The first five atom37 places (N, CA, C, CB, O) and aatype in JSON, in Angstrom:
{
  "aatype": [3, 1, 3, 19, 16, 7, 19, 5, 16, 4, 0, 10, 14, 9, 15, 1, 9, 11, 3, 8, 6, 3, 7, 6, 6, 13, 18, 9, 3, 5, 16, 18, 12, 19, 6, 0, 7, 10, 5, 15, 10, 9, 14, 6, 7, 13, 11, 7, 16, 14, 19, 5, 10, 14, 3, 3, 6, 6, 6, 9, 6, 13, 3, 9, 19, 19, 8, 0, 6, 3, 12, 6, 9, 0, 14, 3, 17, 11, 5, 16, 13, 19, 13, 2, 1, 11, 11, 6, 15, 14, 10, 10, 7, 13, 1, 10, 11, 14, 16, 16, 5, 7, 15, 11, 9, 9, 1, 19, 6, 13, 10, 18, 8, 5, 8, 17, 10, 0, 16, 9, 1, 13, 6, 19, 16, 19, 15, 19, 11, 14, 5, 16, 0, 15, 16, 15, 10, 15, 12, 5, 6, 5, 15, 9],
  "atom_mask": [
    [1, 1, 1, 1, 1],
    [1, 1, 1, 1, 1],
    [1, 1, 1, 1, 1],
    [1, 1, 1, 1, 1],
    [1, 1, 1, 1, 1],
    [1, 1, 1, 0, 1],
    [1, 1, 1, 1, 1],
    [1, 1, 1, 1, 1],
    [1, 1, 1, 1, 1],
    [1, 1, 1, 1, 1],
    [1, 1, 1, 1, 1],
    [1, 1, 1, 1, 1],
    [1, 1, 1, 1, 1],
    [1, 1, 1, 1, 1],
    [1, 1, 1, 1, 1],
    [1, 1, 1, 1, 1],
    [1, 1, 1, 1, 1],
    [1, 1, 1, 1, 1],
    [1, 1, 1, 1, 1],
    [1, 1, 1, 1, 1],
    [1, 1, 1, 1, 1],
    [1, 1, 1, 1, 1],
    [1, 1, 1, 0, 1],
    [1, 1, 1, 1, 1],
    [1, 1, 1, 1, 1],
    [1, 1, 1, 1, 1],
    [1, 1, 1, 1, 1],
    [1, 1, 1, 1, 1],
    [1, 1, 1, 1, 1],
    [1, 1, 1, 1, 1],
    [1, 1, 1, 1, 1],
    [1, 1, 1, 1, 1],
    [1, 1, 1, 1, 1],
    [1, 1, 1, 1, 1],
    [1, 1, 1, 1, 1],
    [1, 1, 1, 1, 1],
    [1, 1, 1, 0, 1],
    [1, 1, 1, 1, 1],
    [1, 1, 1, 1, 1],
    [1, 1, 1, 1, 1],
    [1, 1, 1, 1, 1],
    [1, 1, 1, 1, 1],
    [1, 1, 1, 1, 1],
    [1, 1, 1, 1, 1],
    [1, 1, 1, 0, 1],
    [1, 1, 1, 1, 1],
    [1, 1, 1, 1, 1],
    [1, 1, 1, 0, 1],
    [1, 1, 1, 1, 1],
    [1, 1, 1, 1, 1],
    [1, 1, 1, 1, 1],
    [1, 1, 1, 1, 1],
    [1, 1, 1, 1, 1],
    [1, 1, 1, 1, 1],
    [1, 1, 1, 1, 1],
    [1, 1, 1, 1, 1],
    [1, 1, 1, 1, 1],
    [1, 1, 1, 1, 1],
    [1, 1, 1, 1, 1],
    [1, 1, 1, 1, 1],
    [1, 1, 1, 1, 1],
    [1, 1, 1, 1, 1],
    [1, 1, 1, 1, 1],
    [1, 1, 1, 1, 1],
    [1, 1, 1, 1, 1],
    [1, 1, 1, 1, 1],
    [1, 1, 1, 1, 1],
    [1, 1, 1, 1, 1],
    [1, 1, 1, 1, 1],
    [1, 1, 1, 1, 1],
    [1, 1, 1, 1, 1],
    [1, 1, 1, 1, 1],
    [1, 1, 1, 1, 1],
    [1, 1, 1, 1, 1],
    [1, 1, 1, 1, 1],
    [1, 1, 1, 1, 1],
    [1, 1, 1, 1, 1],
    [1, 1, 1, 1, 1],
    [1, 1, 1, 1, 1],
    [1, 1, 1, 1, 1],
    [1, 1, 1, 1, 1],
    [1, 1, 1, 1, 1],
    [1, 1, 1, 1, 1],
    [1, 1, 1, 1, 1],
    [1, 1, 1, 1, 1],
    [1, 1, 1, 1, 1],
    [1, 1, 1, 1, 1],
    [1, 1, 1, 1, 1],
    [1, 1, 1, 1, 1],
    [1, 1, 1, 1, 1],
    [1, 1, 1, 1, 1],
    [1, 1, 1, 1, 1],
    [1, 1, 1, 0, 1],
    [1, 1, 1, 1, 1],
    [1, 1, 1, 1, 1],
    [1, 1, 1, 1, 1],
    [1, 1, 1, 1, 1],
    [1, 1, 1, 1, 1],
    [1, 1, 1, 1, 1],
    [1, 1, 1, 1, 1],
    [1, 1, 1, 1, 1],
    [1, 1, 1, 0, 1],
    [1, 1, 1, 1, 1],
    [1, 1, 1, 1, 1],
    [1, 1, 1, 1, 1],
    [1, 1, 1, 1, 1],
    [1, 1, 1, 1, 1],
    [1, 1, 1, 1, 1],
    [1, 1, 1, 1, 1],
    [1, 1, 1, 1, 1],
    [1, 1, 1, 1, 1],
    [1, 1, 1, 1, 1],
    [1, 1, 1, 1, 1],
    [1, 1, 1, 1, 1],
    [1, 1, 1, 1, 1],
    [1, 1, 1, 1, 1],
    [1, 1, 1, 1, 1],
    [1, 1, 1, 1, 1],
    [1, 1, 1, 1, 1],
    [1, 1, 1, 1, 1],
    [1, 1, 1, 1, 1],
    [1, 1, 1, 1, 1],
    [1, 1, 1, 1, 1],
    [1, 1, 1, 1, 1],
    [1, 1, 1, 1, 1],
    [1, 1, 1, 1, 1],
    [1, 1, 1, 1, 1],
    [1, 1, 1, 1, 1],
    [1, 1, 1, 1, 1],
    [1, 1, 1, 1, 1],
    [1, 1, 1, 1, 1],
    [1, 1, 1, 1, 1],
    [1, 1, 1, 1, 1],
    [1, 1, 1, 1, 1],
    [1, 1, 1, 1, 1],
    [1, 1, 1, 1, 1],
    [1, 1, 1, 1, 1],
    [1, 1, 1, 1, 1],
    [1, 1, 1, 1, 1],
    [1, 1, 1, 1, 1],
    [1, 1, 1, 1, 1],
    [1, 1, 1, 1, 1],
    [1, 1, 1, 1, 1],
    [1, 1, 1, 1, 1]
  ],
  "atom_positions": [
    [[19.63, -13.11, 4.63], [19.89, -14.42, 4.81], [21.14, -14.87, 3.95], [18.67, -15.18, 4.5], [21.09, -14.64, 2.74]],
    [[22.16, -15.44, 4.45], [23.26, -16.06, 3.9], [23.65, -17.41, 4.28], [24.24, -15.31, 4.09], [23.4, -17.61, 5.47]],
    [[24.17, -18.38, 3.68], [24.16, -19.55, 4.09], [25.77, -19.52, 4.43], [23.52, -20.62, 3.05], [26.39, -18.47, 4.29]],
    [[26.44, -20.76, 4.89], [27.39, -20.87, 5.45], [28.88, -20.62, 4.39], [27.13, -22.12, 6.11], [30.04, -20.72, 4.79]],
    [[28.47, -20.33, 3.14], [29.38, -20.29, 2.2], [29.47, -18.67, 1.63], [28.97, -21.39, 1.12], [30.2, -18.16, 0.78]],
    [[28.44, -18.14, 2.45], [28.34, -16.33, 2.16], [27.63, -16.3, 0.93], [0.0, 0.0, 0.0], [28.01, -15.33, 0.27]],
    [[26.96, -16.81, 0.49], [25.69, -16.91, -0.6], [24.7, -16.33, -0.48], [25.15, -18.01, -0.8], [23.92, -17.11, 0.08]],
    [[24.08, -15.16, -0.7], [22.76, -14.48, -0.4], [21.89, -15.58, -1.03], [22.54, -12.86, -1.08], [22.0, -15.92, -2.2]],
    [[20.82, -16.22, 0.03], [19.92, -17.24, -0.39], [18.45, -16.57, -0.45], [20.01, -18.51, 0.62], [17.49, -17.19, -0.9]],
    [[18.36, -15.1, 0.1], [16.87, -14.77, -0.33], [17.08, -12.94, -0.68], [15.52, -15.22, 1.24], [18.09, -12.3, -0.39]],
    [[16.06, -12.48, -1.23], [15.9, -11.05, -1.71], [14.92, -10.63, -1.24], [15.84, -10.78, -3.02], [14.06, -11.38, -0.79]],
    [[14.82, -9.17, -1.24], [13.62, -8.61, -0.75], [12.94, -7.8, -2.03], [13.95, -7.63, 0.57], [13.32, -6.63, -2.1]],
    [[11.96, -8.25, -3.08], [11.32, -7.08, -3.54], [10.73, -6.42, -2.88], [10.63, -7.19, -4.31], [10.09, -6.76, -1.88]],
    [[10.92, -4.69, -3.59], [10.77, -3.41, -2.88], [10.11, -2.74, -3.69], [11.94, -2.7, -2.47], [10.42, -2.87, -4.88]],
    [[9.05, -1.88, -3.36], [8.71, -0.62, -4.31], [8.16, 0.27, -3.25], [7.54, -0.9, -5.65], [7.79, -0.05, -2.13]],
    [[8.18, 1.48, -3.83], [7.78, 2.5, -3.26], [7.08, 3.76, -4.23], [8.91, 2.86, -2.54], [7.64, 3.74, -5.33]],
    [[6.16, 4.71, -4.16], [5.7, 5.87, -4.69], [6.83, 6.75, -4.36], [4.32, 6.32, -4.16], [6.9, 6.89, -3.14]],
    [[7.74, 7.39, -4.99], [8.87, 8.2, -4.69], [7.86, 9.71, -4.48], [10.23, 8.15, -6.11], [6.93, 10.13, -5.18]],
    [[8.44, 10.24, -3.32], [7.93, 11.64, -2.72], [6.66, 11.26, -2.55], [8.07, 13.03, -3.62], [5.85, 12.01, -3.09]],
    [[6.19, 10.26, -1.94], [4.53, 10.43, -2.02], [4.5, 9.69, -0.63], [3.51, 9.59, -3.55], [5.22, 8.74, -0.31]],
    [[3.45, 10.33, 0.18], [3.24, 10.09, 1.45], [1.81, 8.98, 1.73], [3.12, 11.58, 2.08], [0.75, 9.4, 1.27]],
    [[1.77, 7.89, 2.32], [0.75, 7.14, 2.39], [-0.6, 7.95, 2.77], [1.1, 6.11, 3.28], [-0.55, 8.65, 3.79]],
    [[-1.81, 7.89, 2.03], [-2.58, 8.77, 2.38], [-3.0, 10.33, 1.33], [0.0, 0.0, 0.0], [-4.11, 10.86, 1.19]],
    [[-1.96, 10.64, 0.85], [-1.64, 11.83, -0.09], [-2.36, 11.43, -1.22], [-0.08, 12.12, -0.44], [-2.24, 10.25, -1.55]],
    [[-3.17, 12.23, -1.96], [-3.9, 12.1, -2.88], [-3.03, 12.12, -4.42], [-4.93, 13.13, -2.63], [-2.09, 12.88, -4.65]],
    [[-3.5, 11.25, -5.22], [-2.69, 11.74, -6.37], [-3.67, 12.9, -7.5], [-2.16, 10.19, -7.24], [-4.85, 13.02, -7.19]],
    [[-3.24, 13.6, -8.57], [-3.72, 14.28, -9.03], [-3.65, 13.89, -10.34], [-3.4, 15.25, -8.66], [-2.67, 13.23, -10.69]],
    [[-4.78, 14.28, -11.4], [-4.93, 14.22, -12.94], [-3.99, 14.48, -13.7], [-5.79, 14.95, -13.42], [-3.88, 15.7, -13.78]],
    [[-3.37, 14.05, -14.19], [-2.39, 14.9, -15.13], [-1.24, 15.09, -14.37], [-2.94, 16.34, -15.6], [-0.3, 15.72, -14.86]],
    [[-1.18, 14.64, -13.3], [0.55, 14.78, -12.68], [1.13, 13.58, -12.95], [0.81, 15.03, -10.91], [0.4, 12.59, -12.96]],
    [[2.43, 13.44, -13.19], [3.07, 12.09, -13.43], [3.87, 12.0, -11.48], [4.56, 12.21, -15.22], [4.3, 12.89, -10.75]],
    [[3.72, 10.43, -11.3], [4.34, 9.96, -10.23], [5.23, 8.95, -10.68], [3.46, 9.52, -9.27], [5.29, 8.45, -11.81]],
    [[6.04, 8.67, -9.51], [7.48, 7.76, -9.94], [7.42, 6.32, -8.95], [9.21, 8.83, -9.49], [7.9, 6.28, -7.82]],
    [[6.81, 5.34, -9.54], [6.82, 4.23, -8.68], [8.44, 3.42, -8.99], [5.34, 3.22, -9.07], [8.86, 3.07, -10.1]],
    [[9.12, 3.29, -7.7], [10.33, 2.84, -8.27], [10.24, 1.19, -7.6], [11.8, 3.92, -7.77], [9.37, 0.88, -6.78]],
    [[11.15, 0.36, -8.03], [11.01, -1.09, -7.61], [12.24, -2.06, -8.08], [9.62, -1.66, -8.24], [12.81, -1.95, -9.17]],
    [[12.5, -2.89, -7.23], [13.83, -3.74, -7.58], [13.7, -4.67, -6.61], [0.0, 0.0, 0.0], [12.63, -4.74, -6.01]],
    [[14.81, -5.57, -6.27], [15.23, -6.44, -5.33], [16.32, -6.0, -4.59], [15.5, -7.58, -5.86], [17.22, -5.49, -5.26]],
    [[16.47, -6.05, -3.4], [17.26, -5.53, -2.54], [17.8, -6.57, -1.48], [16.56, -4.46, -1.98], [17.1, -7.58, -1.43]],
    [[19.01, -6.57, -0.52], [18.95, -7.54, 0.59], [18.53, -6.52, 1.86], [20.52, -8.43, 0.81], [18.87, -7.03, 2.93]],
    [[18.15, -5.74, 1.95], [17.37, -4.76, 2.95], [16.12, -3.99, 2.26], [18.44, -3.57, 3.51], [16.08, -3.64, 1.08]],
    [[15.11, -3.8, 3.22], [14.08, -2.81, 2.99], [14.49, -1.35, 3.46], [12.82, -3.26, 3.72], [14.4, -0.98, 4.63]],
    [[14.98, -0.52, 2.36], [15.09, 0.75, 2.76], [13.92, 1.35, 3.28], [15.55, 1.44, 1.8], [12.81, 0.84, 3.12]],
    [[14.12, 2.53, 3.96], [13.19, 3.35, 4.53], [12.16, 3.83, 3.66], [13.8, 4.38, 5.09], [12.47, 4.06, 2.49]],
    [[10.87, 4.03, 4.07], [10.09, 4.3, 3.03], [9.37, 3.57, 1.85], [0.0, 0.0, 0.0], [8.41, 4.0, 1.2]],
    [[10.11, 2.26, 1.69], [9.79, 1.1, 1.09], [8.87, 0.28, 1.4], [10.59, 0.52, 1.05], [8.87, 0.11, 2.62]],
    [[7.88, -0.49, 0.73], [7.29, -1.8, 1.1], [8.01, -3.22, 0.68], [5.94, -1.79, 0.5], [8.42, -3.17, -0.48]],
    [[8.25, -4.41, 1.29], [8.76, -5.37, 0.83], [8.34, -6.82, 1.24], [0.0, 0.0, 0.0], [7.49, -7.08, 2.09]],
    [[8.87, -7.5, 0.69], [8.68, -9.19, 1.5], [9.61, -10.13, 0.93], [7.06, -10.01, 1.25], [9.79, -10.05, -0.28]],
    [[10.27, -11.05, 1.62], [11.5, -11.7, 0.99], [10.88, -13.01, 0.2], [12.72, -12.16, 2.24], [9.8, -13.57, 0.38]],
    [[11.75, -13.27, -0.56], [11.63, -14.26, -1.65], [13.31, -15.16, -1.52], [11.29, -13.27, -3.36], [14.44, -14.79, -1.22]],
    [[12.75, -16.4, -1.92], [14.09, -17.06, -2.07], [14.71, -17.01, -3.61], [13.91, -18.62, -1.6], [14.1, -16.85, -4.67]],
    [[16.1, -17.2, -3.38], [16.87, -16.78, -4.67], [17.12, -18.16, -5.29], [18.37, -15.89, -4.4], [17.09, -18.98, -4.37]],
    [[17.37, -18.77, -6.51], [17.85, -19.81, -7.1], [19.26, -19.63, -6.64], [17.58, -19.89, -8.59], [19.77, -18.53, -6.45]],
    [[19.89, -20.87, -6.47], [21.13, -21.25, -5.77], [22.46, -20.99, -6.57], [21.04, -22.73, -5.43], [23.55, -20.82, -6.04]],
    [[22.18, -20.96, -8.11], [23.51, -21.09, -8.96], [23.87, -19.97, -9.62], [23.48, -22.11, -9.97], [25.0, -19.95, -10.09]],
    [[23.02, -18.82, -9.81], [23.38, -17.56, -10.49], [23.97, -16.46, -9.75], [22.28, -17.05, -11.09], [23.47, -16.29, -8.63]],
    [[24.97, -15.61, -10.1], [25.42, -14.78, -9.61], [24.42, -13.5, -9.84], [26.69, -14.78, -10.04], [23.92, -12.87, -8.91]],
    [[24.27, -13.27, -11.0], [23.22, -11.92, -11.28], [21.81, -12.9, -11.75], [23.91, -10.56, -12.9], [21.81, -13.95, -12.38]],
    [[20.79, -12.24, -11.26], [19.67, -12.92, -11.59], [18.4, -12.02, -12.22], [19.28, -13.64, -10.35], [18.03, -10.98, -11.67]],
    [[17.86, -12.49, -13.3], [17.11, -11.64, -13.96], [15.48, -11.85, -13.71], [17.51, -11.78, -15.38], [14.91, -12.91, -13.96]],
    [[14.89, -10.8, -13.24], [13.31, -10.74, -12.82], [12.65, -9.97, -13.62], [12.97, -10.22, -11.46], [13.28, -9.0, -14.05]],
    [[11.2, -10.15, -14.07], [10.43, -9.12, -14.31], [9.85, -8.36, -13.6], [9.78, -9.35, -14.84], [9.35, -8.91, -12.61]],
    [[9.65, -6.99, -13.72], [8.72, -6.18, -12.83], [8.02, -5.64, -13.82], [9.31, -5.1, -11.83], [8.39, -5.11, -14.87]],
    [[6.61, -5.9, -13.22], [5.19, -5.36, -14.07], [4.46, -4.56, -13.07], [4.06, -6.68, -14.67], [4.22, -4.84, -11.89]],
    [[4.14, -3.49, -13.78], [3.28, -2.45, -12.48], [1.76, -2.54, -13.46], [4.16, -0.17, -12.17], [1.71, -2.48, -14.69]],
    [[0.83, -2.67, -12.71], [-0.88, -2.52, -13.18], [-1.25, -1.23, -12.4], [-2.07, -4.01, -12.62], [-1.2, -1.21, -11.17]],
    [[-1.64, -0.1, -13.18], [-2.11, 1.09, -12.57], [-3.5, 1.21, -13.19], [-1.16, 2.36, -12.8], [-3.63, 1.46, -14.39]],
    [[-4.56, 1.04, -12.34], [-5.95, 1.28, -12.87], [-6.04, 2.8, -13.23], [-7.1, 0.86, -11.75], [-5.69, 3.74, -12.51]],
    [[-6.52, 2.85, -14.4], [-6.54, 4.24, -15.12], [-5.47, 5.25, -15.09], [-7.59, 4.93, -14.68], [-5.71, 6.41, -14.75]],
    [[-4.4, 4.88, -15.39], [-3.08, 5.46, -15.45], [-2.09, 5.1, -16.57], [-2.47, 5.15, -14.26], [-1.79, 3.92, -16.75]],
    [[-1.6, 6.05, -17.3], [-0.59, 5.45, -18.41], [0.77, 5.46, -17.46], [-0.42, 6.54, -20.02], [1.22, 6.1, -16.51]],
    [[1.15, 4.31, -18.34], [2.63, 3.9, -17.44], [3.51, 4.01, -18.49], [2.81, 2.24, -16.66], [3.21, 3.57, -19.6]],
    [[4.66, 4.61, -18.25], [6.22, 4.86, -18.92], [7.07, 4.57, -18.31], [6.66, 6.03, -19.24], [6.98, 4.6, -17.08]],
    [[8.32, 4.15, -19.0], [8.59, 3.93, -20.44], [7.65, 2.47, -20.56], [10.46, 3.79, -20.85], [7.02, 2.39, -21.61]],
    [[7.53, 1.61, -19.84], [7.03, 0.44, -20.09], [6.29, -0.05, -18.76], [8.13, -0.46, -20.6], [6.66, 0.22, -17.62]],
    [[5.19, -0.82, -19.11], [4.55, -1.55, -17.89], [5.25, -2.73, -17.44], [3.16, -2.0, -18.17], [4.92, -3.15, -16.33]],
    [[6.31, -3.47, -18.17], [7.32, -4.28, -17.81], [8.6, -4.31, -18.07], [7.07, -5.15, -18.07], [9.1, -4.27, -19.19]],
    [[9.2, -4.39, -17.01], [10.72, -3.96, -17.49], [11.56, -5.14, -16.49], [11.21, -1.95, -17.04], [11.23, -5.62, -15.41]],
    [[12.75, -5.37, -17.32], [13.67, -6.36, -16.46], [14.45, -5.76, -15.7], [14.52, -7.24, -17.15], [14.88, -4.65, -16.02]],
    [[14.86, -6.46, -14.34], [15.74, -6.02, -13.3], [16.7, -6.92, -13.0], [15.08, -5.71, -12.16], [16.43, -8.12, -12.96]],
    [[17.89, -6.48, -12.77], [19.14, -7.74, -12.91], [19.53, -7.5, -11.35], [20.75, -7.42, -14.31], [19.95, -6.43, -10.89]],
    [[19.32, -8.62, -10.7], [19.77, -8.69, -9.1], [21.41, -9.1, -9.19], [18.75, -10.06, -8.09], [21.78, -10.05, -9.89]],
    [[22.24, -8.36, -8.49], [23.34, -8.99, -8.41], [23.65, -9.24, -6.77], [24.39, -8.18, -9.2], [23.37, -8.36, -5.95]],
    [[24.18, -10.36, -6.41], [24.43, -11.01, -5.05], [25.43, -10.01, -4.44], [25.05, -12.61, -5.13], [25.44, -9.65, -3.27]],
    [[26.28, -9.63, -5.43], [27.75, -8.91, -4.53], [27.17, -7.43, -4.82], [29.81, -9.25, -5.39], [28.02, -6.73, -4.27]],
    [[26.36, -6.69, -5.27], [25.91, -5.42, -4.92], [24.82, -4.83, -5.37], [26.69, -4.68, -5.13], [24.41, -5.18, -6.48]],
    [[24.23, -4.0, -4.76], [22.87, -3.48, -4.73], [22.68, -2.84, -6.4], [22.7, -2.21, -3.37], [23.33, -1.87, -6.78]],
    [[21.79, -3.51, -7.18], [21.39, -3.0, -8.22], [20.38, -1.73, -8.26], [20.93, -4.01, -8.79], [19.5, -1.61, -7.41]],
    [[20.58, -0.71, -9.36], [19.98, 0.76, -9.19], [18.37, -0.03, -9.55], [20.73, 2.31, -10.55], [18.17, -0.91, -10.38]],
    [[17.55, 0.5, -8.8], [16.01, 0.22, -9.02], [15.24, 0.93, -10.51], [15.22, 0.9, -7.58], [15.68, 1.93, -11.08]],
    [[14.18, 0.25, -10.88], [13.86, 0.68, -12.1], [12.85, 1.77, -11.71], [13.35, -0.46, -13.05], [12.4, 1.62, -10.57]],
    [[12.46, 2.68, -12.27], [11.31, 3.68, -12.3], [10.26, 3.29, -13.41], [0.0, 0.0, 0.0], [10.46, 2.83, -14.53]],
    [[9.08, 3.6, -12.74], [7.59, 3.48, -13.79], [7.36, 4.93, -13.62], [5.99, 2.33, -13.21], [7.63, 5.4, -12.51]],
    [[6.85, 5.81, -14.63], [6.1, 6.98, -14.5], [4.59, 6.69, -14.44], [6.43, 7.89, -15.61], [4.18, 6.01, -15.38]],
    [[3.87, 6.99, -13.69], [2.35, 6.9, -13.59], [1.85, 8.11, -13.97], [1.81, 6.55, -12.24], [2.48, 9.05, -13.49]],
    [[0.64, 8.49, -14.88], [-0.05, 9.63, -14.97], [-1.57, 9.24, -14.73], [0.24, 10.31, -16.3], [-1.95, 8.65, -15.74]],
    [[-2.32, 9.31, -14.05], [-3.61, 9.3, -13.6], [-4.58, 10.22, -14.9], [-3.59, 10.04, -11.96], [-4.41, 11.29, -15.47]],
    [[-5.5, 9.29, -14.96], [-6.08, 9.94, -16.35], [-7.42, 9.92, -15.76], [-5.89, 9.04, -17.96], [-8.15, 10.54, -16.53]],
    [[-8.03, 9.53, -14.82], [-9.38, 9.5, -14.27], [-9.67, 9.3, -12.64], [-10.02, 8.4, -14.99], [-9.15, 8.36, -12.04]],
    [[-10.47, 10.15, -12.04], [-10.82, 10.25, -10.62], [-11.24, 9.01, -10.05], [-11.86, 11.22, -10.4], [-11.87, 8.16, -10.68]],
    [[-10.84, 8.89, -8.65], [-11.4, 7.95, -7.91], [-10.48, 6.96, -7.16], [0.0, 0.0, 0.0], [-9.32, 7.37, -7.13]],
    [[-10.65, 5.96, -6.65], [-9.98, 4.95, -5.93], [-9.39, 4.42, -6.7], [-10.58, 4.11, -5.24], [-10.14, 4.03, -7.59]],
    [[-7.81, 4.04, -6.96], [-7.16, 3.23, -7.5], [-6.26, 2.31, -7.15], [-6.81, 3.69, -8.07], [-5.73, 2.45, -6.04]],
    [[-5.92, 1.29, -7.88], [-5.24, 0.2, -7.15], [-3.76, 0.01, -7.76], [-6.13, -1.2, -7.29], [-3.8, -0.51, -8.88]],
    [[-2.66, 0.27, -7.39], [-1.07, 0.31, -8.0], [-0.64, -1.24, -7.5], [0.14, 1.79, -7.17], [-0.58, -1.5, -6.3]],
    [[-0.34, -2.26, -8.58], [0.13, -3.52, -8.1], [1.56, -3.53, -8.56], [-0.7, -4.77, -8.62], [1.82, -3.22, -9.72]],
    [[2.34, -3.81, -7.86], [3.82, -4.15, -8.53], [4.08, -5.81, -8.16], [5.25, -3.03, -7.73], [4.11, -6.32, -7.04]],
    [[4.24, -6.44, -9.44], [4.57, -7.55, -9.31], [6.14, -8.22, -9.96], [3.44, -8.06, -9.76], [6.84, -8.04, -10.95]],
    [[6.15, -9.03, -8.75], [7.63, -9.41, -9.27], [7.79, -11.04, -9.85], [8.73, -9.19, -7.88], [7.6, -12.01, -9.12]],
    [[8.22, -11.16, -11.4], [8.42, -12.3, -11.59], [9.65, -13.24, -11.86], [7.79, -12.34, -12.26], [10.58, -12.56, -12.29]],
    [[9.95, -14.53, -11.77], [10.99, -15.0, -12.13], [10.87, -16.21, -13.16], [11.63, -15.25, -11.01], [10.38, -17.24, -12.69]],
    [[11.2, -16.22, -14.3], [10.96, -17.15, -15.49], [9.5, -17.07, -15.6], [11.48, -18.72, -15.3], [8.94, -18.11, -15.94]],
    [[8.85, -16.16, -15.42], [7.39, -16.22, -15.71], [6.69, -16.69, -14.69], [7.06, -17.0, -16.8], [5.5, -16.96, -14.85]],
    [[7.37, -16.87, -13.35], [6.61, -17.4, -12.11], [6.71, -16.38, -10.94], [7.21, -18.85, -11.63], [7.72, -15.91, -10.4]],
    [[5.29, -16.17, -10.66], [5.15, -15.12, -9.75], [5.77, -15.24, -8.5], [3.91, -14.89, -9.53], [5.91, -16.39, -8.1]],
    [[6.14, -14.39, -7.84], [7.15, -14.2, -7.02], [6.34, -13.28, -5.69], [8.46, -13.41, -7.89], [5.97, -13.82, -4.65]],
    [[6.2, -12.19, -5.93], [5.71, -11.21, -4.97], [4.61, -10.19, -5.64], [6.97, -10.38, -4.39], [4.59, -10.17, -6.87]],
    [[3.65, -9.31, -4.89], [3.22, -8.5, -5.13], [3.08, -7.54, -4.31], [2.53, -8.79, -5.55], [2.55, -7.86, -3.24]],
    [[3.42, -6.28, -4.47], [3.32, -5.2, -3.46], [2.21, -3.95, -3.93], [4.89, -4.58, -3.26], [2.38, -3.09, -4.8]],
    [[1.34, -4.11, -3.27], [0.05, -3.17, -3.63], [-0.26, -1.88, -2.99], [-1.13, -3.88, -3.37], [-0.33, -1.7, -1.77]],
    [[-0.49, -0.82, -4.12], [-0.71, 0.58, -3.33], [-2.3, 1.11, -3.64], [0.51, 1.86, -3.95], [-2.78, 1.07, -4.78]],
    [[-2.83, 1.47, -2.77], [-4.13, 2.25, -3.01], [-3.81, 3.63, -2.74], [-5.34, 1.8, -2.1], [-3.12, 4.15, -1.87]],
    [[-4.65, 4.22, -3.97], [-4.5, 5.94, -4.13], [-5.77, 6.21, -4.55], [-3.32, 6.61, -5.29], [-6.42, 5.53, -5.35]],
    [[-6.13, 7.21, -4.02], [-7.3, 8.61, -4.65], [-6.84, 9.3, -5.35], [-7.89, 9.69, -3.78], [-5.75, 9.76, -5.04]],
    [[-7.38, 9.65, -6.5], [-7.23, 10.34, -7.59], [-8.35, 11.44, -7.79], [-7.16, 9.41, -8.66], [-9.56, 11.22, -7.9]],
    [[-7.67, 12.76, -7.82], [-8.59, 13.82, -7.77], [-8.24, 14.9, -8.7], [-8.68, 14.33, -6.45], [-7.04, 14.96, -8.96]],
    [[-9.08, 15.84, -9.33], [-8.56, 17.07, -9.75], [-7.93, 18.06, -8.92], [-9.45, 17.63, -10.3], [-8.4, 18.43, -7.84]],
    [[-6.83, 18.51, -9.44], [-5.88, 19.41, -8.55], [-6.56, 20.57, -8.13], [-4.59, 19.88, -9.28], [-6.93, 21.31, -9.04]],
    [[-6.88, 21.0, -6.68], [-7.7, 22.28, -6.67], [-6.58, 23.64, -7.09], [-8.47, 22.47, -4.94], [-5.37, 23.78, -6.87]],
    [[-7.6, 24.54, -7.77], [-7.0, 25.86, -8.2], [-6.63, 26.43, -6.84], [-8.06, 26.88, -9.11], [-7.15, 26.02, -5.8]],
    [[-5.44, 27.67, -6.89], [-5.1, 27.96, -6.18], [-5.92, 29.21, -5.8], [-4.01, 27.87, -6.37], [-6.66, 29.58, -6.71]],
    [[-5.97, 30.05, -4.53], [-7.0, 30.77, -4.33], [-6.27, 32.14, -5.16], [-7.47, 30.86, -2.65], [-7.14, 32.94, -5.5]],
    [[-5.28, 32.42, -5.43], [-4.79, 33.71, -6.28], [-5.05, 33.48, -7.86], [-3.09, 33.98, -6.04], [-5.05, 34.43, -8.64]],
    [[-5.27, 32.24, -8.23], [-5.51, 31.83, -9.53], [-7.18, 32.5, -9.76], [-5.31, 30.0, -9.63], [-7.57, 33.38, -10.52]],
    [[-8.03, 31.53, -8.6], [-9.27, 31.99, -9.18], [-9.51, 33.42, -8.56], [-10.49, 30.94, -8.88], [-10.48, 34.0, -9.06]],
    [[-8.96, 34.0, -7.76], [-9.08, 35.41, -7.31], [-8.71, 36.35, -8.6], [-8.03, 35.68, -5.98], [-9.43, 37.33, -8.8]],
    [[-7.67, 36.11, -9.43], [-7.29, 37.04, -10.64], [-8.35, 36.69, -11.78], [-5.63, 36.75, -11.21], [-8.71, 37.54, -12.59]],
    [[-8.85, 35.34, -11.8], [-9.66, 35.1, -12.87], [-11.15, 35.85, -12.77], [-9.76, 33.58, -12.97], [-11.87, 36.14, -13.72]],
    [[-11.38, 36.05, -11.41], [-12.55, 37.0, -10.8], [-12.68, 38.34, -11.28], [-12.4, 37.2, -9.36], [-13.71, 38.91, -11.67]],
    [[-11.17, 38.9, -11.19], [-11.04, 40.05, -11.51], [-11.24, 40.68, -12.59], [-10.25, 40.24, -11.3], [-11.73, 41.8, -12.72]],
    [[-10.7, 39.68, -13.7], [-10.76, 39.76, -15.14], [-11.94, 39.49, -15.53], [-9.91, 38.98, -15.81], [-11.86, 39.62, -16.75]],
    [[-13.21, 39.13, -15.24], [-14.43, 39.12, -15.39], [-15.49, 40.37, -15.04], [-14.67, 38.08, -14.77], [-16.54, 40.61, -15.64]],
    [[-14.94, 41.1, -13.9], [-15.44, 42.51, -13.33], [-15.39, 43.33, -14.42], [-14.59, 43.16, -12.14], [-15.71, 44.51, -14.31]]
  ]
}
């Protein structure tokens, strides 16, 4: 959305789990990357929802907070994203490392001056990574 003066009046909080398809399992001790930010369009593979922007600022700071059930989050669970009306800003990255098995919820929340704007939610299942057949075969050969 742009008004008659050419000022962008809304943006799209977007997020995705990089290199991960819906329905694919997460594995304990593997690292996954959640990307999040605000853009003028929703890129392919991302989830997003439109929000209104304040009228008077060219660069707008948003807090992006990730809540990931039973997962370590790095570098930090809360990061600041600077939205620029004139150019797309690089997305923030949150590294997640699952610690326990089961169904888990990942929530990415977008805040402006501590006011909630939007939440993007992912549901994942965390499992123990299965061993490959060659690994289990070589272990059996060693025990004979």
